[in-house]
C-alpha positions as CSV (number, residue, x, y, z in Angstrom):
1,M,-0.1,0.2,0.4
2,P,1.6,3.2,-0.8
3,T,2.2,6.2,1.1
4,I,0.5,9.7,0.3
5,K,4.1,10.5,-0.6
6,E,4.7,7.7,-2.9
7,R,1.2,7.7,-4.6
8,L,1.7,12.2,-5.5
9,V,5.4,11.5,-5.7
10,V,6.7,14.0,-3.6
11,S,9.8,13.9,-1.2
12,E,8.0,16.2,1.4
13,F,5.1,18.5,2.1
14,R,4.9,21.6,3.3
15,S,3.4,20.9,6.7
16,P,1.3,17.8,8.6
17,I,-1.8,19.9,7.4
18,H,-0.8,19.9,3.7
19,E,-0.3,16.2,3.8
20,A,-3.3,15.7,5.5
21,L,-5.5,17.9,3.0
22,L,-3.8,16.2,0.3
23,G,-4.5,12.7,1.8
24,L,-7.7,13.2,2.3
25,L,-8.1,14.6,-1.2
26,V,-6.6,11.4,-2.7
27,A,-8.8,9.0,-0.5
28,S,-12.1,11.1,-1.4
29,S,-10.8,10.8,-5.4
30,H,-10.0,6.8,-4.8
31,M,-13.5,6.5,-3.3
32,R,-15.5,8.4,-5.5
33,S,-14.1,6.6,-8.3
34,S,-15.0,3.3,-6.8
35,I,-18.4,4.2,-6.0
36,D,-18.6,5.6,-9.9
37,N,-17.6,2.7,-11.2
38,L,-19.9,0.2,-9.2
39,M,-23.0,2.8,-10.0
40,G,-21.7,2.8,-13.7
41,E,-22.4,-1.2,-13.7
42,F,-26.3,-0.7,-12.9
43,S,-26.2,2.4,-15.4
44,I,-26.9,5.0,-13.1
45,S,-24.7,7.5,-11.7
46,T,-23.6,8.5,-8.3
47,E,-25.8,11.5,-8.0
48,Q,-29.2,9.1,-9.0
49,Y,-27.6,6.7,-6.3
50,N,-27.4,9.3,-3.8
51,I,-31.2,10.8,-4.4
52,L,-32.6,7.1,-4.7
53,R,-30.8,6.5,-1.4
54,I,-32.3,9.5,0.2
55,L,-35.9,8.5,-1.1
56,R,-35.6,5.1,0.0
57,G,-34.7,6.6,3.4
58,V,-38.4,8.3,3.7
59,Y,-40.4,5.5,1.5
60,P,-43.5,5.6,1.5
61,N,-43.2,9.0,2.1
62,A,-41.7,12.0,-0.2
63,H,-39.5,14.7,-0.4
64,T,-39.6,18.1,-2.2
65,C,-36.7,18.6,-4.9
66,G,-35.6,21.0,-2.2
67,E,-35.2,18.7,0.6
68,V,-33.5,16.2,-1.7
69,S,-30.7,18.6,-2.8
70,K,-30.0,19.8,0.6
71,R,-29.6,16.0,2.0
72,M,-27.2,15.3,-1.2
73,I,-23.8,14.3,-0.6
74,D,-22.3,16.6,-3.6
75,R,-24.9,19.6,-3.9
76,S,-26.2,20.1,-7.1
77,P,-28.1,23.0,-8.4
78,D,-29.1,20.6,-11.1
79,I,-31.3,18.5,-9.1
80,T,-34.5,18.8,-11.0
81,R,-32.9,17.6,-14.4
82,R,-31.6,14.7,-12.8
83,I,-34.8,13.8,-11.1
84,D,-36.5,14.6,-14.8
85,S,-34.1,11.7,-16.3
86,M,-34.9,9.2,-13.1
87,E,-38.8,9.6,-13.8
88,A,-38.4,8.8,-17.4
89,A,-36.6,5.8,-16.5
90,G,-39.4,4.9,-13.8
91,L,-37.1,5.1,-11.0
92,V,-39.2,7.9,-9.4
93,S,-42.1,9.6,-9.5
94,R,-43.4,13.2,-9.2
95,N,-47.0,14.3,-7.5
96,K,-48.5,17.8,-6.9
97,S,-48.2,18.2,-2.9
98,D,-52.0,17.8,-1.2
99,E,-51.5,21.1,0.7
100,D,-50.2,23.0,-1.8
101,K,-50.4,22.1,-5.5
102,R,-47.4,24.4,-6.4
103,I,-44.9,22.1,-4.3
104,V,-43.9,18.8,-6.4
105,M,-43.4,15.7,-4.1
106,V,-40.8,13.0,-5.5
107,T,-40.9,9.8,-4.5
108,I,-38.8,6.2,-5.1
109,T,-40.7,4.0,-7.1
110,E,-40.8,0.0,-6.8
111,K,-38.4,-0.3,-9.9
112,G,-36.1,2.7,-8.1
113,R,-36.4,0.0,-4.7
114,D,-35.5,-2.9,-6.8
115,L,-32.8,-1.3,-8.2
116,L,-31.0,-0.3,-4.8
117,N,-32.2,-3.9,-3.6
118,K,-29.7,-5.1,-6.4
119,I,-27.0,-2.5,-5.7
120,D,-27.2,-3.2,-1.9
121,P,-25.0,-5.9,-2.0
122,R,-22.1,-4.1,-3.8
123,V,-21.8,-1.2,-1.6
124,E,-21.9,-4.0,1.4
125,E,-18.7,-5.4,-0.4
126,L,-17.3,-1.8,-0.7
127,E,-18.0,-1.2,2.8
128,S,-16.4,-4.5,3.8
129,A,-13.3,-3.8,1.8
130,I,-13.2,-0.6,4.1
131,G,-13.7,-3.0,7.3
132,K,-11.2,-5.0,6.2
133,R,-8.6,-1.5,6.4
134,F,-10.1,0.3,9.2
135,S,-11.5,-1.2,12.7
136,A,-15.2,0.2,13.8
137,E,-13.2,2.5,16.4
138,E,-11.0,4.1,13.5
139,C,-13.9,4.3,10.9
140,E,-16.0,6.4,13.9
141,H,-12.8,8.2,14.7
142,F,-12.7,9.0,10.9
143,S,-16.4,9.8,11.1
144,H,-16.1,12.1,13.7
145,L,-13.0,13.8,12.2
146,C,-14.7,14.4,9.1
147,S,-17.6,15.8,10.5
148,R,-15.2,18.8,12.1
149,F,-14.8,19.9,8.5
150,L,-18.7,21.0,8.3
151,T,-18.6,22.8,11.7
152,E,-19.2,27.0,11.2
153,D,-16.0,28.7,12.1
């Protein structure tokens, strides 16, 4: 397993912070590539997978496009176009809110849930591979450290 120095072919970093930043970026890129490749096997993008995952989490209820966008890993201003293509593929459905007809609610369909059920074992394999490299305690600690990036200064 190469170190960050070896992977980036550098002799030294400006500081431990610089090394940590580049290490995080390299690791993130590696994980993103793994997820992108996995989702490609199912002919969906990582963003579409994320939308389906979010909607399954509230099924049988629905979310507005804005609520889905707020919960995305990579927030995109293009959520409506993504949902358009997913609706055309039969993965989600849209309906007007009963309370306010101006609000459109998005729900995962049976086809979308079936697709996630096919993807789930492969995601679990990826998680298992991570679990072989890191203990549960290390994962919890890393998650805590990542959360600190999200706090306001």
